[in-house]
Structures are given as C-alpha cells and as structure tokens.
Backbone as a printed PyTorch tensor [residue, N CA C, xyz], in Angstrom:
tensor([[[-95.7680,  32.7720, -17.1440],
         [-96.4390,  31.7390, -16.1940],
         [-95.2110,  30.9220, -15.6490]],

        [[-95.0130,  30.4710, -14.2380],
         [-94.0900,  29.7830, -13.7050],
         [-95.2700,  28.6440, -13.3300]],

        [[-94.3170,  27.3420, -13.0110],
         [-95.0960,  26.3940, -12.3740],
         [-94.0550,  25.9900, -11.2520]],

        [[-94.4980,  25.2030, -10.2750],
         [-93.8420,  24.8620,  -8.9850],
         [-93.7650,  23.2860,  -8.8940]],

        [[-92.5610,  23.0000,  -8.4790],
         [-92.3670,  21.4300,  -8.0960],
         [-92.1910,  21.4820,  -6.6570]],

        [[-93.1250,  20.4860,  -5.9030],
         [-92.9620,  20.2820,  -4.6580],
         [-92.5410,  19.0090,  -4.2630]],

        [[-91.5550,  18.5590,  -3.5240],
         [-90.8470,  17.8210,  -3.1180],
         [-90.9940,  17.2310,  -1.7700]],

        [[-91.6400,  16.0810,  -1.4310],
         [-91.7120,  15.8430,  -0.0730],
         [-90.5630,  15.1990,   0.5450]],

        [[-90.0790,  15.3010,   1.6300],
         [-88.8370,  14.6540,   2.2320],
         [-88.9650,  14.7570,   3.8850]],

        [[-88.4920,  13.6090,   4.4110],
         [-88.6060,  13.5220,   5.7840],
         [-87.9710,  14.7990,   6.6200]],

        [[-88.6630,  15.2460,   7.5830],
         [-88.1490,  16.4380,   8.3050],
         [-86.7450,  16.1260,   9.0850]],

        [[-86.2440,  14.8920,   8.8000],
         [-84.9390,  14.7580,   9.4890],
         [-83.5830,  14.9220,   8.6610]],

        [[-84.0290,  15.1090,   7.0630],
         [-82.9430,  14.9680,   6.1050],
         [-82.0280,  16.0830,   6.2670]],

        [[-82.5670,  17.5160,   6.5090],
         [-81.4950,  18.6380,   6.7620],
         [-80.8630,  18.3050,   7.9450]],

        [[-81.1480,  18.0530,   9.2110],
         [-80.2670,  17.5800,  10.2040],
         [-79.3430,  16.4940,   9.8360]],

        [[-79.6410,  15.7340,   9.1370],
         [-78.8490,  14.4630,   8.8270],
         [-77.7200,  14.7020,   7.9500]],

        [[-77.8100,  15.8870,   7.1300],
         [-76.7930,  16.1970,   6.3130],
         [-75.9990,  17.6470,   6.7650]],

        [[-76.4850,  18.1300,   8.1090],
         [-76.0420,  19.1400,   8.3660],
         [-76.2280,  20.5740,   8.1450]],

        [[-77.3800,  20.8350,   7.5960],
         [-77.9050,  21.8360,   6.8410],
         [-79.2170,  22.3690,   7.6420]],

        [[-79.5910,  23.7860,   7.2990],
         [-80.7930,  23.9770,   7.8560],
         [-81.7780,  23.8530,   6.6700]],

        [[-83.0020,  23.9640,   6.9570],
         [-84.1210,  23.5870,   5.8650],
         [-83.8190,  24.5830,   4.7160]],

        [[-83.6810,  25.9060,   4.8010],
         [-83.3770,  26.1430,   3.6680],
         [-82.1980,  26.0820,   2.8520]],

        [[-81.1860,  25.7820,   3.7410],
         [-79.8330,  25.3230,   2.8060],
         [-80.1650,  23.9510,   2.1360]],

        [[-80.5700,  23.1610,   2.8730],
         [-81.0710,  21.8650,   2.2680],
         [-81.9690,  22.1050,   0.9920]],

        [[-82.9140,  22.6500,   1.0480],
         [-83.7470,  23.0940,  -0.3380],
         [-83.0500,  23.7070,  -1.4070]],

        [[-82.2270,  24.6770,  -0.9810],
         [-81.3180,  25.3100,  -2.1500],
         [-80.3120,  24.3470,  -2.6850]],

        [[-79.8580,  23.5170,  -1.9960],
         [-78.7720,  22.3660,  -2.3280],
         [-79.5400,  21.4350,  -3.2550]],

        [[-80.6240,  21.1600,  -2.7640],
         [-81.2680,  20.1070,  -3.7620],
         [-81.7670,  20.7070,  -5.0440]],

        [[-82.0530,  22.2770,  -5.1940],
         [-82.2730,  22.7840,  -6.2220],
         [-81.2400,  23.0340,  -7.2380]],

        [[-80.0060,  23.2810,  -6.7360],
         [-78.7300,  23.2360,  -7.3530],
         [-78.3110,  21.9490,  -8.0250]],

        [[-78.5300,  20.6760,  -7.2100],
         [-78.2890,  19.6380,  -7.5980],
         [-79.1790,  19.0600,  -8.7770]],

        [[-80.5490,  19.3260,  -8.4720],
         [-81.2400,  19.4410,  -9.7840],
         [-80.9050,  19.8170, -11.1820]],

        [[-80.6590,  21.1220, -10.9950],
         [-80.1910,  21.8540, -12.1940],
         [-79.0460,  21.5300, -12.8240]],

        [[-78.0080,  21.1410, -11.7400],
         [-76.6490,  20.7600, -12.2010],
         [-76.8550,  19.4020, -13.1970]],

        [[-77.3920,  18.4730, -12.4840],
         [-77.7380,  17.3860, -13.2310],
         [-78.4260,  17.4160, -14.6450]],

        [[-79.4280,  18.3180, -14.6550],
         [-80.2630,  18.5310, -15.7040],
         [-79.5010,  18.8760, -17.1730]],

        [[-78.3840,  20.1500, -16.5630],
         [-77.4440,  20.4080, -17.3370],
         [-76.4430,  19.5200, -17.8340]],

        [[-75.8650,  18.5990, -16.9690],
         [-75.0420,  17.5730, -17.2520],
         [-75.6630,  16.7170, -18.0740]],

        [[-76.7640,  16.3390, -18.0980],
         [-77.4170,  15.3050, -19.1330],
         [-77.9030,  16.2160, -20.2980]],

        [[-77.6970,  17.1950, -20.4990],
         [-78.0100,  18.1420, -21.7630],
         [-79.3600,  18.5270, -21.7600]],

        [[-80.1940,  18.4380, -20.4750],
         [-81.7740,  18.6990, -20.9590],
         [-81.9720,  20.1380, -20.5280]],

        [[-81.2130,  20.8250, -19.8530],
         [-81.1450,  22.2640, -19.8980],
         [-79.9140,  22.8610, -20.3400]],

        [[-80.0450,  23.9450, -20.7570],
         [-79.0090,  24.9410, -21.2160],
         [-78.1720,  25.4880, -19.7690]],

        [[-77.1840,  26.0680, -19.9040],
         [-76.4790,  26.6560, -18.7480],
         [-77.4140,  28.0200, -18.2130]],

        [[-78.1060,  28.6680, -19.0280],
         [-78.7010,  29.9250, -18.8360],
         [-80.1050,  29.2250, -18.1550]],

        [[-80.5650,  28.3040, -18.9490],
         [-81.8890,  27.4500, -18.1940],
         [-81.7470,  27.1000, -16.8610]],

        [[-80.7670,  26.4210, -16.5700],
         [-80.4060,  26.0590, -15.2700],
         [-80.0390,  27.1330, -14.4470]],

        [[-79.3880,  28.0690, -14.7810],
         [-79.4210,  29.3780, -13.8340],
         [-80.5220,  29.7970, -13.4140]],

        [[-81.3420,  29.9330, -14.3420],
         [-82.8960,  30.7690, -13.9680],
         [-83.6830,  29.7950, -13.1120]],

        [[-83.4680,  28.3500, -13.3200],
         [-84.3760,  27.3290, -12.3600],
         [-83.7200,  27.8620, -11.1870]],

        [[-82.6270,  28.0980, -10.5940],
         [-82.0840,  28.3320,  -9.2040],
         [-82.1500,  29.6540,  -8.9080]],

        [[-82.2700,  30.7210,  -9.7410],
         [-82.4040,  32.3170,  -9.4730],
         [-80.8470,  32.7190,  -9.3300]],

        [[-80.1340,  32.3430, -10.2630],
         [-78.7950,  32.9700, -10.2810],
         [-78.4850,  33.5180, -11.8190]],

        [[-77.2450,  34.0270, -12.0560],
         [-76.7720,  34.2350, -13.4110],
         [-76.1270,  33.1850, -14.1600]],

        [[-76.1270,  33.0220, -15.3320],
         [-75.2120,  32.2520, -15.9130],
         [-73.9740,  31.9300, -15.5720]],

        [[-73.1110,  32.8640, -15.3070],
         [-71.7880,  32.8270, -14.8590],
         [-71.6150,  32.0630, -13.6330]],

        [[-72.6390,  32.6070, -12.8040],
         [-72.2990,  32.1550, -11.2170],
         [-72.6640,  30.6650, -11.4400]],

        [[-73.5010,  30.0870, -12.1810],
         [-73.9630,  28.8620, -12.1930],
         [-72.8510,  27.8980, -12.8330]],

        [[-72.1840,  28.5690, -14.0890],
         [-70.8870,  27.8260, -14.5560],
         [-69.9950,  27.6370, -13.7220]],

        [[-69.5190,  28.7040, -12.7650],
         [-68.5950,  28.8150, -11.9700],
         [-68.8050,  27.7740, -10.8140]],

        [[-69.9250,  27.4470, -10.4710],
         [-70.1780,  26.2730,  -9.5310],
         [-69.9610,  24.9360,  -9.8370]],

        [[-70.1320,  24.8520, -10.9670],
         [-70.2560,  23.3350, -11.6530],
         [-69.2200,  22.5420, -11.2260]],

        [[-67.8400,  23.0420, -10.7900],
         [-66.7050,  22.5030, -10.2500],
         [-67.1600,  21.6820,  -9.1630]],

        [[-67.8650,  22.3520,  -8.3140],
         [-68.2550,  21.9880,  -6.9340],
         [-69.0620,  20.6760,  -7.0290]],

        [[-69.5290,  20.2570,  -8.1300],
         [-70.3350,  19.2250,  -8.2940],
         [-69.5810,  17.9480,  -9.3260]],

        [[-68.5280,  18.4130,  -9.6410],
         [-67.6680,  17.6270, -10.4280],
         [-68.2080,  17.3900, -11.9740]],

        [[-68.8570,  18.6340, -12.3080],
         [-69.1190,  18.8510, -13.8250],
         [-68.5840,  19.6400, -14.4380]],

        [[-68.0190,  19.3030, -15.6890],
         [-67.3800,  20.2140, -16.5040],
         [-68.2260,  21.2030, -17.2240]],

        [[-67.5010,  22.2720, -17.4330],
         [-68.4180,  23.5630, -18.1530],
         [-68.6440,  23.0130, -19.7350]],

        [[-67.6300,  22.3540, -20.1710],
         [-67.5470,  22.1220, -21.5590],
         [-66.9720,  20.5370, -21.6480]],

        [[-68.0780,  19.7900, -22.1330],
         [-68.2780,  18.4670, -22.0170],
         [-67.9850,  17.9590, -23.5000]],

        [[-67.0910,  17.8420, -24.1480],
         [-66.8340,  17.3910, -25.6430],
         [-66.0090,  16.0740, -25.4470]],

        [[-66.6580,  15.1980, -26.5070],
         [-65.7550,  13.9430, -26.7070],
         [-64.5910,  14.3240, -27.5650]],

        [[-63.7610,  13.5110, -27.5490],
         [-62.3620,  13.5710, -28.4020],
         [-62.7270,  13.9080, -29.8320]],

        [[-63.7210,  13.2550, -30.2660],
         [-64.1860,  13.3990, -31.7450],
         [-64.5970,  14.6610, -32.1030]],

        [[-65.4370,  15.2610, -31.0070],
         [-66.2690,  16.6190, -31.2900],
         [-64.9780,  17.5660, -31.2860]],

        [[-64.1570,  17.3120, -30.2120],
         [-63.2560,  18.4870, -30.0370],
         [-62.2430,  18.3630, -31.4450]],

        [[-61.8230,  17.2150, -31.8940],
         [-61.0700,  17.2940, -33.1320],
         [-61.9030,  17.8030, -34.1880]],

        [[-63.0300,  17.6150, -34.3980],
         [-63.8840,  18.1850, -35.4690],
         [-64.0150,  19.6180, -35.1860]],

        [[-64.2340,  20.1810, -34.3170],
         [-64.2280,  21.5770, -33.7050],
         [-62.8750,  22.3170, -34.1960]],

        [[-61.7320,  21.6540, -33.9930],
         [-60.5960,  22.0110, -34.1280],
         [-60.2490,  21.9540, -35.7230]],

        [[-60.7420,  21.0360, -36.4540],
         [-60.4610,  20.8680, -37.8160],
         [-61.3200,  21.8460, -38.4150]],

        [[-62.4970,  22.3250, -37.9090],
         [-63.0250,  23.4190, -38.6170],
         [-62.7520,  24.6720, -38.4770]],

        [[-61.9290,  24.9040, -37.4730],
         [-61.6820,  26.2650, -37.1190],
         [-60.7860,  26.9710, -38.1090]]])
C-alpha cells in the first residue's frame, strides 16, 4: 500500500523559479527526500524510492544539494579507522 502527500502551493511558484509545473514538483520531491536523508530520517534507498530513482542515482545527485554521501564526525571516523 502506498500513501500520497498533497502539497498546496500558489500557481505562480513554478514561474517564479523558472520551472514548469512538473519540474517544480519533481524538484520539491528531490528536496524533501534529500533533506530527510540528510537528517538521517530516511536511508538512501528509502529516499531514492520516494523519488522513483535507483539508490546510486540518488547518491550521485546529493552534491547538487550540498549534502555529503557520508557524513561522519571526526570521532566516528577515528573510531571506524581504529576498528578496521
């Protein structure tokens, strides 16, 4: 079963950002999925599924949004290296 999220927005928004309605809505879906991934609320696979792309395509587009594929603190990285 899938659910649907409906977002109301003024009809002027796509024109205001230089996009078609379809481009604007797809960009909004990407932004939501990327942010939820960045907040660690969704895995990369789940975020990709939300948009309807494969995981690798999702990960490769993260840089377009200024989000790192791997986001480890110095302590986490040091711990990972020590345990390797």
